[in-house]
C-alpha positions as a Markdown table, in Angstrom:
| # | Residue | x | y | z |
|---|---|---|---|---|
| 1 | Met | -46.8 | 43.7 | 23.6 |
| 2 | Thr | -45.1 | 43.1 | 27.0 |
| 3 | Glu | -43.7 | 39.8 | 25.9 |
| 4 | Ser | -42.2 | 41.5 | 22.8 |
| 5 | Ile | -40.5 | 44.1 | 24.9 |
| 6 | Leu | -39.2 | 41.5 | 27.3 |
| 7 | Ser | -37.4 | 39.6 | 24.6 |
| 8 | Leu | -33.8 | 40.1 | 23.7 |
| 9 | Ile | -32.5 | 42.0 | 20.7 |
| 10 | Pro | -32.5 | 39.7 | 17.6 |
| 11 | Lys | -29.4 | 37.7 | 16.8 |
| 12 | Gly | -26.5 | 39.7 | 15.5 |
| 13 | Arg | -27.3 | 42.7 | 17.7 |
| 14 | Leu | -26.4 | 43.4 | 21.3 |
| 15 | Ser | -28.3 | 41.6 | 24.0 |
| 16 | Val | -30.0 | 43.6 | 26.7 |
| 17 | Leu | -27.3 | 42.6 | 29.2 |
| 18 | Ala | -24.5 | 43.6 | 26.8 |
| 19 | Ala | -26.2 | 46.9 | 26.0 |
| 20 | Ile | -26.6 | 47.7 | 29.7 |
| 21 | Cys | -23.0 | 46.8 | 30.4 |
| 22 | Ala | -21.9 | 49.0 | 27.6 |
| 23 | Arg | -23.9 | 52.0 | 29.0 |
| 24 | Val | -22.4 | 51.5 | 32.5 |
| 25 | Ala | -18.9 | 51.2 | 31.1 |
| 26 | Ile | -19.4 | 54.4 | 29.0 |
| 27 | Leu | -20.8 | 56.4 | 31.9 |
| 28 | Ser | -18.0 | 55.2 | 34.2 |
| 29 | Ala | -15.4 | 56.3 | 31.8 |
| 30 | Ile | -16.7 | 59.7 | 31.1 |
| 31 | Gln | -14.7 | 62.5 | 32.6 |
| 32 | Phe | -15.1 | 66.3 | 32.5 |
| 33 | Leu | -13.0 | 66.9 | 29.4 |
| 34 | Ala | -13.0 | 70.2 | 27.6 |
| 35 | Ser | -13.9 | 70.3 | 23.9 |
| 36 | Pro | -14.4 | 73.0 | 21.3 |
| 37 | Asn | -18.2 | 72.8 | 21.9 |
| 38 | Gln | -18.0 | 73.3 | 25.6 |
| 39 | Ala | -17.8 | 76.3 | 27.8 |
| 40 | Cys | -14.3 | 77.0 | 29.1 |
| 41 | Gly | -12.5 | 79.0 | 31.7 |
| 42 | Ala | -14.5 | 81.2 | 34.1 |
| 43 | Thr | -17.8 | 80.2 | 32.4 |
| 44 | Ala | -17.1 | 76.5 | 32.9 |
| 45 | Glu | -16.4 | 77.1 | 36.6 |
| 46 | Ala | -19.6 | 79.2 | 36.8 |
| 47 | Ile | -21.6 | 76.3 | 35.3 |
| 48 | Asp | -20.1 | 73.8 | 37.7 |
| 49 | Glu | -21.1 | 76.1 | 40.6 |
| 50 | Ala | -24.6 | 76.7 | 39.2 |
| 51 | Thr | -25.3 | 73.0 | 38.8 |
| 52 | Lys | -24.0 | 72.2 | 42.2 |
| 53 | Lys | -26.4 | 74.8 | 43.8 |
| 54 | Gly | -29.2 | 73.7 | 41.6 |
| 55 | Val | -28.9 | 70.1 | 42.7 |
| 56 | Ala | -28.7 | 71.2 | 46.3 |
| 57 | Phe | -31.9 | 73.1 | 45.9 |
| 58 | Leu | -33.7 | 70.1 | 44.4 |
| 59 | Leu | -32.5 | 67.8 | 47.2 |
| 60 | Ser | -33.7 | 70.4 | 49.8 |
| 61 | Glu | -37.2 | 69.9 | 48.4 |
| 62 | Gln | -37.1 | 66.1 | 48.6 |
| 63 | Asp | -39.5 | 64.7 | 51.2 |
| 64 | Pro | -39.0 | 61.5 | 53.3 |
| 65 | Arg | -40.7 | 59.4 | 50.7 |
| 66 | Gly | -38.2 | 60.5 | 48.0 |
| 67 | Ala | -40.7 | 62.8 | 46.2 |
| 68 | Ile | -39.4 | 66.2 | 44.9 |
| 69 | Arg | -42.2 | 68.6 | 44.2 |
| 70 | Glu | -43.5 | 72.0 | 45.0 |
| 71 | His | -46.9 | 72.4 | 46.9 |
| 72 | Gly | -47.6 | 68.7 | 46.2 |
| 73 | Ser | -48.2 | 69.2 | 42.5 |
| 74 | Tyr | -47.3 | 66.6 | 39.9 |
| 75 | Asp | -45.1 | 64.8 | 42.3 |
| 76 | Thr | -44.5 | 61.8 | 40.0 |
| 77 | Ala | -43.5 | 63.9 | 37.0 |
| 78 | Met | -41.5 | 66.5 | 39.0 |
| 79 | Thr | -39.6 | 63.8 | 40.9 |
| 80 | Ala | -38.7 | 62.1 | 37.6 |
| 81 | Leu | -37.7 | 65.4 | 35.9 |
| 82 | Ser | -35.6 | 66.4 | 38.9 |
| 83 | Cys | -33.8 | 63.1 | 39.1 |
| 84 | Leu | -33.2 | 63.1 | 35.3 |
| 85 | Ala | -31.6 | 66.5 | 35.7 |
| 86 | Met | -29.4 | 65.4 | 38.6 |
| 87 | Ala | -28.4 | 62.3 | 36.6 |
| 88 | Ala | -27.6 | 64.4 | 33.6 |
| 89 | Val | -25.0 | 66.4 | 35.6 |
| 90 | Gly | -23.4 | 63.3 | 37.0 |
| 91 | His | -25.3 | 61.9 | 40.0 |
| 92 | Leu | -26.3 | 58.3 | 39.7 |
| 93 | Pro | -28.2 | 56.1 | 42.2 |
| 94 | Ser | -25.2 | 53.9 | 42.8 |
| 95 | Asp | -23.1 | 56.9 | 43.9 |
| 96 | Arg | -22.3 | 56.9 | 47.7 |
| 97 | Thr | -22.9 | 60.6 | 48.0 |
| 98 | Pro | -25.8 | 62.7 | 49.2 |
| 99 | Gln | -26.7 | 63.4 | 45.6 |
| 100 | Gly | -26.6 | 59.7 | 44.6 |
| 101 | Val | -28.8 | 58.9 | 47.7 |
| 102 | Gly | -31.3 | 61.5 | 46.6 |
| 103 | Val | -31.6 | 60.1 | 43.1 |
| 104 | Arg | -31.9 | 56.6 | 44.5 |
| 105 | Lys | -34.7 | 57.7 | 46.9 |
| 106 | Gly | -36.4 | 59.4 | 43.9 |
| 107 | Ile | -36.4 | 56.2 | 42.0 |
| 108 | Asp | -37.7 | 54.3 | 45.0 |
| 109 | Phe | -40.6 | 56.8 | 45.2 |
| 110 | Leu | -41.4 | 56.4 | 41.5 |
| 111 | Leu | -41.4 | 52.6 | 41.9 |
| 112 | Met | -44.0 | 52.7 | 44.7 |
| 113 | Pro | -47.0 | 50.6 | 43.8 |
| 114 | Asp | -49.4 | 53.6 | 43.8 |
| 115 | Arg | -47.3 | 55.6 | 41.2 |
| 116 | Gln | -48.1 | 53.3 | 38.2 |
| 117 | Asp | -51.5 | 51.9 | 37.7 |
| 118 | Asn | -52.5 | 48.5 | 36.4 |
| 119 | Glu | -52.1 | 49.6 | 32.8 |
| 120 | Gly | -48.6 | 50.8 | 33.3 |
| 121 | Tyr | -49.6 | 54.5 | 33.4 |
| 122 | Phe | -47.6 | 57.0 | 35.4 |
| 123 | Gly | -49.8 | 60.0 | 34.6 |
| 124 | Ser | -52.9 | 59.2 | 36.6 |
| 125 | Lys | -51.9 | 59.4 | 40.2 |
| 126 | Asp | -50.5 | 63.0 | 40.0 |
| 127 | Asn | -52.6 | 64.1 | 37.1 |
| 128 | Ser | -49.6 | 64.8 | 34.9 |
| 129 | Arg | -51.2 | 62.6 | 32.2 |
| 130 | Met | -49.2 | 61.5 | 29.2 |
| 131 | Tyr | -46.8 | 64.4 | 29.6 |
| 132 | Gly | -45.7 | 63.2 | 33.0 |
| 133 | His | -45.8 | 59.6 | 31.8 |
| 134 | Gly | -43.3 | 60.3 | 29.0 |
| 135 | Ile | -40.9 | 62.2 | 31.4 |
| 136 | Thr | -41.0 | 59.4 | 34.0 |
| 137 | Thr | -40.5 | 56.7 | 31.4 |
| 138 | Leu | -37.6 | 58.5 | 29.9 |
| 139 | Phe | -35.9 | 58.8 | 33.3 |
| 140 | Leu | -36.5 | 55.1 | 34.1 |
| 141 | Ser | -35.2 | 54.1 | 30.7 |
| 142 | Glu | -32.0 | 56.1 | 31.2 |
| 143 | Met | -31.5 | 54.4 | 34.6 |
| 144 | Leu | -31.7 | 50.8 | 33.2 |
| 145 | Gly | -28.8 | 48.9 | 34.5 |
| 146 | Met | -27.6 | 51.7 | 36.7 |
| 147 | Gly | -29.8 | 51.2 | 39.8 |
| 148 | Ala | -28.4 | 51.2 | 43.3 |
| 149 | Asp | -28.4 | 47.4 | 43.5 |
| 150 | Ala | -29.8 | 44.4 | 41.7 |
| 151 | Lys | -33.2 | 44.7 | 43.3 |
| 152 | Gln | -33.7 | 48.2 | 42.2 |
| 153 | Asp | -32.4 | 47.3 | 38.7 |
| 154 | Ala | -35.1 | 44.6 | 38.4 |
| 155 | Ala | -37.9 | 46.9 | 39.6 |
| 156 | Leu | -36.7 | 49.6 | 37.2 |
| 157 | Arg | -36.8 | 47.2 | 34.3 |
| 158 | Ala | -40.3 | 45.8 | 35.1 |
| 159 | Ala | -41.8 | 49.3 | 35.6 |
| 160 | Cys | -40.1 | 50.6 | 32.5 |
| 161 | Met | -41.3 | 47.8 | 30.3 |
| 162 | Arg | -44.9 | 48.3 | 31.5 |
| 163 | Ala | -44.6 | 52.1 | 30.8 |
| 164 | Ile | -43.2 | 51.5 | 27.3 |
| 165 | Ser | -46.0 | 49.0 | 26.6 |
| 166 | Leu | -48.6 | 51.7 | 27.4 |
| 167 | Ile | -46.8 | 54.3 | 25.2 |
| 168 | Leu | -47.0 | 51.9 | 22.2 |
| 169 | Arg | -50.6 | 51.0 | 22.8 |
| 170 | Ser | -51.5 | 54.6 | 23.0 |
| 171 | Gln | -49.7 | 55.3 | 19.7 |
| 172 | Ala | -51.8 | 52.6 | 18.1 |
| 173 | Val | -55.1 | 54.2 | 18.9 |
| 174 | Ala | -57.0 | 54.9 | 15.7 |
| 175 | Lys | -56.3 | 58.5 | 14.5 |
| 176 | Ser | -56.8 | 60.6 | 11.4 |
| 177 | Glu | -53.9 | 60.7 | 9.0 |
| 178 | Gly | -52.5 | 64.0 | 10.3 |
| 179 | His | -52.3 | 62.8 | 13.9 |
| 180 | Lys | -51.0 | 59.3 | 13.3 |
| 181 | Gly | -47.8 | 58.3 | 15.0 |
| 182 | Gly | -48.2 | 60.9 | 17.8 |
| 183 | Trp | -49.6 | 61.2 | 21.3 |
| 184 | Arg | -51.7 | 63.7 | 23.3 |
| 185 | Tyr | -52.7 | 64.1 | 26.9 |
| 186 | Thr | -54.4 | 60.8 | 27.6 |
| 187 | Pro | -53.6 | 57.2 | 26.5 |
| 188 | Leu | -56.8 | 56.9 | 24.5 |
| 189 | Ala | -56.6 | 60.3 | 22.8 |
| 190 | Thr | -57.4 | 60.4 | 19.1 |
| 191 | Asp | -55.3 | 63.5 | 18.3 |
| 192 | Ser | -51.6 | 64.4 | 18.8 |
| 193 | Asp | -49.4 | 67.3 | 19.6 |
| 194 | Leu | -45.7 | 67.8 | 19.3 |
| 195 | Ser | -44.9 | 68.5 | 23.0 |
| 196 | Val | -46.5 | 65.3 | 24.4 |
| 197 | Ser | -45.3 | 63.2 | 21.5 |
| 198 | Ile | -41.6 | 64.1 | 21.9 |
| 199 | Trp | -41.5 | 63.0 | 25.5 |
| 200 | Gln | -42.9 | 59.6 | 24.5 |
| 201 | Leu | -40.5 | 59.4 | 21.5 |
| 202 | Met | -37.5 | 60.2 | 23.7 |
| 203 | Ala | -38.6 | 57.5 | 26.1 |
| 204 | Leu | -38.9 | 54.9 | 23.2 |
| 205 | Arg | -35.5 | 55.9 | 21.9 |
| 206 | Ser | -33.9 | 55.7 | 25.3 |
| 207 | Ala | -35.4 | 52.2 | 25.9 |
| 208 | Lys | -34.1 | 51.1 | 22.5 |
| 209 | Asn | -30.6 | 52.5 | 23.4 |
| 210 | Ala | -30.8 | 50.5 | 26.6 |
| 211 | Gly | -31.4 | 47.3 | 24.7 |
| 212 | Leu | -35.2 | 46.8 | 25.0 |
| 213 | Asp | -37.0 | 45.5 | 21.9 |
| 214 | Ile | -38.8 | 48.5 | 20.6 |
| 215 | Pro | -40.7 | 48.1 | 17.3 |
| 216 | Lys | -39.0 | 50.0 | 14.5 |
| 217 | Asp | -42.5 | 51.2 | 13.4 |
| 218 | Gly | -43.1 | 52.9 | 16.7 |
| 219 | Ile | -40.2 | 55.2 | 16.3 |
| 220 | Asp | -40.6 | 55.7 | 12.6 |
| 221 | Asp | -44.3 | 56.6 | 12.8 |
| 222 | Ala | -43.5 | 59.1 | 15.6 |
| 223 | Val | -40.7 | 60.7 | 13.4 |
| 224 | Ala | -43.2 | 60.9 | 10.5 |
| 225 | Tyr | -45.6 | 62.8 | 12.8 |
| 226 | Ile | -42.9 | 65.2 | 13.8 |
| 227 | Arg | -42.0 | 65.8 | 10.2 |
| 228 | Arg | -45.6 | 66.7 | 9.4 |
| 229 | Cys | -45.4 | 69.4 | 12.1 |
| 230 | Phe | -42.5 | 71.1 | 10.2 |
| 231 | Lys | -43.2 | 74.4 | 8.5 |
| 232 | Gly | -40.8 | 76.4 | 6.4 |
| 233 | Ser | -41.3 | 80.1 | 5.6 |
| 234 | Thr | -40.1 | 82.7 | 3.1 |
| 235 | Lys | -41.7 | 85.5 | 5.1 |
| 236 | Ala | -39.2 | 87.8 | 6.8 |
| 237 | Gly | -39.0 | 87.2 | 10.5 |
| 238 | Ala | -41.2 | 84.2 | 10.5 |
| 239 | Ala | -40.2 | 81.1 | 12.5 |
| 240 | Val | -38.8 | 78.1 | 10.7 |
| 241 | Gly | -39.3 | 74.8 | 12.4 |
| 242 | Phe | -41.9 | 72.5 | 14.0 |
| 243 | Gly | -45.3 | 73.6 | 15.1 |
| 244 | Tyr | -47.3 | 72.5 | 18.1 |
| 245 | Thr | -49.5 | 70.4 | 15.8 |
| 246 | Tyr | -49.3 | 69.6 | 12.2 |
| 247 | Thr | -51.7 | 72.4 | 11.4 |
| 248 | Thr | -50.1 | 75.2 | 13.4 |
| 249 | Ala | -47.2 | 77.5 | 12.7 |
| 250 | Pro | -43.9 | 77.0 | 14.6 |
| 251 | Val | -42.8 | 79.1 | 17.5 |
| 252 | Trp | -39.4 | 79.2 | 19.1 |
| 253 | Ser | -40.1 | 76.6 | 21.8 |
| 254 | Thr | -41.7 | 74.1 | 19.4 |
| 255 | Ala | -38.9 | 74.6 | 16.9 |
| 256 | Thr | -36.3 | 73.6 | 19.4 |
| 257 | Glu | -38.1 | 70.5 | 20.6 |
| 258 | Gly | -38.5 | 69.1 | 17.1 |
| 259 | Leu | -34.8 | 69.8 | 16.5 |
| 260 | Leu | -33.7 | 67.6 | 19.3 |
| 261 | Ala | -36.2 | 64.8 | 18.7 |
| 262 | Met | -35.2 | 64.4 | 15.0 |
| 263 | Gln | -31.5 | 64.1 | 15.8 |
| 264 | Val | -32.0 | 61.7 | 18.8 |
| 265 | Cys | -33.6 | 59.4 | 16.2 |
| 266 | Gly | -30.6 | 59.6 | 14.0 |
| 267 | His | -31.9 | 62.2 | 11.4 |
| 268 | Tyr | -28.9 | 64.6 | 11.8 |
| 269 | Glu | -28.9 | 65.8 | 8.2 |
| 270 | Ala | -32.6 | 65.9 | 7.5 |
| 271 | Pro | -33.7 | 69.1 | 5.7 |
| 272 | Glu | -36.0 | 70.0 | 8.5 |
| 273 | Val | -33.1 | 69.8 | 11.0 |
| 274 | Ile | -30.8 | 71.9 | 8.9 |
| 275 | Ala | -33.4 | 74.6 | 8.3 |
| 276 | Thr | -34.5 | 74.7 | 12.0 |
| 277 | Ala | -30.9 | 74.8 | 13.3 |
| 278 | Asp | -30.1 | 77.6 | 10.8 |
| 279 | Trp | -33.1 | 79.6 | 12.0 |
| 280 | Leu | -32.2 | 79.0 | 15.7 |
| 281 | Leu | -28.7 | 80.1 | 15.1 |
| 282 | Lys | -30.1 | 83.6 | 14.4 |
| 283 | Asn | -32.7 | 83.3 | 17.2 |
| 284 | Pro | -31.1 | 82.4 | 20.5 |
| 285 | Pro | -33.0 | 82.1 | 23.8 |
| 286 | Lys | -34.6 | 85.2 | 25.1 |
| 287 | Val | -36.6 | 85.7 | 28.3 |
| 288 | Lys | -38.8 | 88.5 | 27.2 |
| 289 | Gly | -41.9 | 87.5 | 25.3 |
| 290 | Asn | -41.1 | 83.8 | 25.6 |
| 291 | Ser | -44.0 | 81.9 | 27.3 |
| 292 | Trp | -42.0 | 78.7 | 27.6 |
| 293 | Phe | -38.5 | 80.0 | 28.1 |
| 294 | Tyr | -37.1 | 77.2 | 30.3 |
| 295 | Tyr | -38.7 | 74.5 | 28.2 |
| 296 | Gly | -37.5 | 75.9 | 25.0 |
| 297 | Thr | -34.0 | 76.6 | 26.3 |
| 298 | Tyr | -33.6 | 72.9 | 27.3 |
| 299 | Tyr | -34.5 | 71.7 | 23.8 |
| 300 | Tyr | -32.3 | 74.5 | 22.2 |
| 301 | Ala | -29.3 | 73.6 | 24.3 |
| 302 | Gln | -29.5 | 69.9 | 23.7 |
| 303 | Gly | -30.7 | 70.1 | 20.0 |
| 304 | Met | -27.9 | 72.6 | 19.0 |
| 305 | Tyr | -25.4 | 70.4 | 20.8 |
| 306 | Gln | -26.5 | 67.5 | 18.7 |
| 307 | Arg | -26.0 | 69.6 | 15.5 |
| 308 | Gly | -22.4 | 70.2 | 16.6 |
| 309 | Asp | -19.7 | 72.6 | 15.5 |
| 310 | Ala | -20.6 | 76.3 | 15.3 |
| 311 | Tyr | -24.2 | 75.5 | 16.4 |
| 312 | Ala | -23.1 | 73.8 | 19.6 |
| 313 | Ala | -20.5 | 76.4 | 20.4 |
| 314 | Glu | -22.9 | 79.3 | 19.9 |
| 315 | Ala | -25.7 | 77.6 | 21.9 |
| 316 | Ser | -23.4 | 76.8 | 24.8 |
| 317 | Glu | -22.4 | 80.4 | 25.0 |
| 318 | Arg | -26.0 | 81.8 | 24.7 |
| 319 | Val | -27.4 | 79.3 | 27.2 |
| 320 | Ala | -24.8 | 80.1 | 29.9 |
| 321 | Glu | -25.3 | 83.8 | 29.1 |
| 322 | Val | -29.0 | 83.8 | 29.7 |
| 323 | Leu | -29.4 | 81.1 | 32.5 |
| 324 | Leu | -26.5 | 81.8 | 34.9 |
| 325 | Pro | -27.8 | 85.3 | 35.9 |
| 326 | Met | -31.3 | 83.9 | 36.5 |
| 327 | Gln | -30.3 | 81.6 | 39.3 |
| 328 | Asp | -31.5 | 82.6 | 42.7 |
| 329 | Ala | -29.5 | 82.6 | 46.0 |
| 330 | Asp | -31.2 | 79.3 | 47.1 |
| 331 | Gly | -30.0 | 77.5 | 43.9 |
| 332 | Ser | -33.4 | 77.6 | 42.1 |
| 333 | Trp | -34.1 | 79.5 | 39.0 |
| 334 | Lys | -36.1 | 82.6 | 38.9 |
| 335 | Pro | -39.5 | 83.0 | 37.0 |
| 336 | Ser | -39.4 | 83.9 | 33.4 |
| 337 | Ala | -41.9 | 86.2 | 31.6 |
| 338 | Gly | -44.1 | 83.1 | 30.8 |
| 339 | Ser | -46.2 | 80.7 | 32.7 |
| 340 | Glu | -43.5 | 78.4 | 34.1 |
| 341 | Thr | -44.4 | 79.1 | 37.7 |
| 342 | Asn | -43.0 | 75.9 | 39.4 |
| 343 | Arg | -39.5 | 76.3 | 40.9 |
| 344 | Ile | -38.8 | 72.6 | 40.7 |
| 345 | Tyr | -39.7 | 72.5 | 37.0 |
| 346 | Arg | -37.6 | 75.7 | 36.2 |
| 347 | Thr | -34.6 | 74.4 | 38.1 |
| 348 | Ala | -34.7 | 70.9 | 36.6 |
| 349 | Met | -35.0 | 72.4 | 33.1 |
| 350 | Ala | -32.2 | 74.8 | 33.7 |
| 351 | Leu | -29.9 | 72.0 | 34.9 |
| 352 | Leu | -30.8 | 69.9 | 31.8 |
| 353 | Ser | -29.9 | 72.9 | 29.6 |
| 354 | Leu | -26.5 | 73.3 | 31.3 |
| 355 | Ser | -25.8 | 69.6 | 31.3 |
| 356 | Val | -24.5 | 69.6 | 27.8 |
| 357 | Lys | -21.1 | 70.4 | 29.4 |
| 358 | Tyr | -21.0 | 67.0 | 30.9 |
| 359 | His | -22.5 | 64.5 | 28.4 |
| 360 | Tyr | -23.4 | 61.9 | 31.0 |
| 361 | Leu | -26.7 | 60.4 | 29.9 |
| 362 | Pro | -26.9 | 58.2 | 26.8 |
| 363 | Ile | -30.0 | 60.0 | 25.4 |
| 364 | Tyr | -28.2 | 63.3 | 25.1 |
| 365 | Gln | -24.9 | 61.9 | 23.6 |
| 366 | Arg | -24.4 | 62.3 | 19.9 |
């Protein structure tokens, strides 16, 4: 499996080097340009200020090793999520700024020998399991070719390939028909859920975008699993979208995550995407009664941006409207009504939600 991932893209497609060079060139050329789908005027300035304060808060929580975490919990996953959020609003490890240095230190922490076990697994040391493994792999994949120097680039590539290899091996574990193609909390799990599966799928798609040789079946099988989780409804007021598993009804947060994942994999006009986006257009983010407010808002913001036009414009307005007043004086985001009690997590997810204004990272570009 590792040898397959190490190989170059087949003849007629971009090589790994060419793909990485293209990513760097695109990211270097991106500027903060206004578009019909972006916030403008005072709101745009408020988003800039909020993201600046949010990044400053995350950096204030970084320890000398480079880890960003609260009370020592899930330090691998929270560091990766925080650095992903900082990169999404424009701070890369090669930047000669305090923010760039922070992201570089975060990468160095993630690349420490004790973070990833002999199987390539990032979810064991901090007990974040496959959830944390997917987040960490997604971040590393997004950073391929964008490290602070050649040494960090090489270490990023090696760690990322081992992590991707584990994702693919875990997907290949024998499962019943309904669970095939997905992932759950441990590498050897025989069942699947949407939440864990989408982080792994995003990591695979990111790695493919970066030029790594990802088997087509790996992505196709994951998309098939997500499609099995879709549920439509003719019942008034019932959610339309993707459920937590293929047997459960959709709720707002799971509908949003399925919307983003399908489009990231190129299924922009799939019936499931259209139906879910239409339902979400009528059901914007709300703090009250939403157990996974920050999680769902992140997927809503990114998924509706991918849909474009009126969906993106509406989502941009609603996200700013709900998130900006929830930022605390220290730059972190306040608790919601749900169970998202970790300030690092809330702040990173809020930054990722607001990052659609900037379009920096390849995985979030349409």
